[in-house]
C-alpha positions as a printed Julia matrix, in Angstrom:
126×3 Matrix{Float64}:
   0.0     0.0     0.0
   2.84    2.37    0.82
   4.32    1.89   -2.65
   0.94    2.6    -4.26
   0.6     5.8    -2.24
   4.11    6.93   -3.2
   3.45    6.1    -6.88
   0.3     8.24   -6.66
   2.39   11.17   -5.43
   1.36   10.97   -1.77
   4.43   11.26    0.43
   4.45    8.77    3.29
   5.4    11.59    5.65
   2.21   13.44    4.68
   0.12   10.32    5.19
   1.72    9.74    8.6
   1.03   13.33    9.61
  -2.62   13.0     8.52
  -3.0     9.82   10.55
  -1.37   11.45   13.58
  -3.8    14.41   13.36
  -6.77   12.03   13.07
  -7.64   13.05    9.51
  -6.96    9.59    8.07
  -6.62    6.02    9.27
  -5.83    2.62    7.82
  -8.5     0.58    9.62
 -10.07   -0.28    6.27
  -7.09   -2.61    5.7
  -8.41   -4.87    8.49
 -11.56   -5.62    6.46
 -11.95   -9.25    5.29
 -11.69   -8.08    1.68
  -8.03   -7.25    2.16
  -7.15  -10.75    3.42
  -6.85  -11.97   -0.16
  -4.1    -9.51   -1.12
  -0.7   -11.14   -1.22
   2.22   -9.78    0.72
   5.45   -8.7    -0.89
   8.4   -11.06   -0.75
  11.96   -9.91   -0.08
  12.92  -10.67   -3.69
  12.87   -8.16   -6.54
  11.91   -9.01  -10.12
  15.52   -8.46  -11.14
  16.78  -10.76   -8.39
  14.22  -13.41   -9.31
  15.31  -13.2   -12.94
  18.95  -13.68  -11.97
  18.1   -16.56   -9.6
  15.87  -18.46  -12.04
  17.47  -17.4   -15.35
  13.98  -16.47  -16.59
  13.74  -13.31  -18.7
  12.98  -10.23  -16.61
  10.22   -9.02  -18.95
   8.5   -12.42  -18.69
   8.52  -12.3   -14.9
   7.18   -8.75  -14.86
   4.36   -9.91  -17.15
   3.0   -12.01  -14.26
   1.84   -8.86  -12.48
   0.38   -7.36  -15.64
  -1.47  -10.6   -16.42
  -3.15  -10.47  -13.02
  -4.31   -6.9   -13.55
  -1.53   -5.05  -11.76
   0.47   -2.11  -12.96
   3.7    -2.82  -14.8
   6.37   -3.35  -12.14
   9.91   -2.11  -12.33
  12.93   -4.41  -12.11
  13.59   -3.32   -8.51
   9.98   -3.78   -7.34
   9.47   -6.63   -4.93
   7.63   -9.72   -6.15
   4.37  -10.63   -4.39
   4.07  -14.05   -2.78
   1.25  -15.06   -5.14
   3.42  -14.09   -8.12
   6.25  -16.29   -6.83
   3.83  -19.23   -6.83
   3.46  -18.9   -10.63
   7.19  -19.06  -11.38
   7.57  -22.88  -11.15
   4.79  -23.29  -13.73
   6.55  -20.91  -16.1
   9.78  -22.87  -15.61
   7.96  -26.13  -16.39
   6.29  -24.62  -19.47
   9.59  -23.37  -20.83
  11.27  -26.72  -20.11
   8.49  -28.41  -22.11
   9.05  -26.1   -25.06
   6.2   -23.63  -24.57
   6.94  -19.99  -25.06
   5.88  -16.85  -26.82
   5.24  -17.05  -30.52
   5.03  -14.41  -33.19
   2.72  -14.01  -36.13
   1.28  -11.17  -38.14
  -1.66  -11.13  -35.71
   0.36  -10.61  -32.54
   3.66   -9.18  -31.44
   4.67  -12.15  -29.33
   2.31  -13.49  -26.73
   1.99  -16.75  -24.88
  -0.12  -19.46  -26.58
  -2.64  -19.68  -23.74
  -3.24  -15.94  -23.91
  -3.35  -15.76  -27.71
  -5.32  -18.96  -28.26
  -8.08  -18.34  -25.72
 -10.17  -16.02  -27.95
  -9.87  -18.38  -30.92
 -10.89  -21.38  -28.81
 -13.92  -19.55  -27.41
 -15.07  -18.66  -30.92
 -15.09  -22.36  -31.89
 -17.0   -23.46  -28.77
 -20.71  -24.17  -29.03
 -22.55  -20.99  -28.07
 -19.34  -18.95  -28.42
 -18.9   -15.96  -30.68
 -18.84  -16.63  -34.39
């Protein structure tokens, strides 16, 4: 949350001062809704790339694919993002990877193929 606030241009010192004066609080973070948000690990995307030998841009795509903003190389990886890494390693070991065609600039088969598969399913778009 602190990183999001800083990225939005809200200095943590200003937030702390507002909380101290009673103008803001963070009690909303105790709501059950926030239990599903993953915590940040101690590892950065760059460090994870070096440790696993996976391309940095591929690892950063994990956050984008889950609806997050594009991370920087020095941003810390979330715990739920780390859980995806072994599956990417397995996929690459089995020969899966991005492909290029005139229709796309290089995306993963599961991402690129999903719309085509849905269009061939009964009741799907035609």
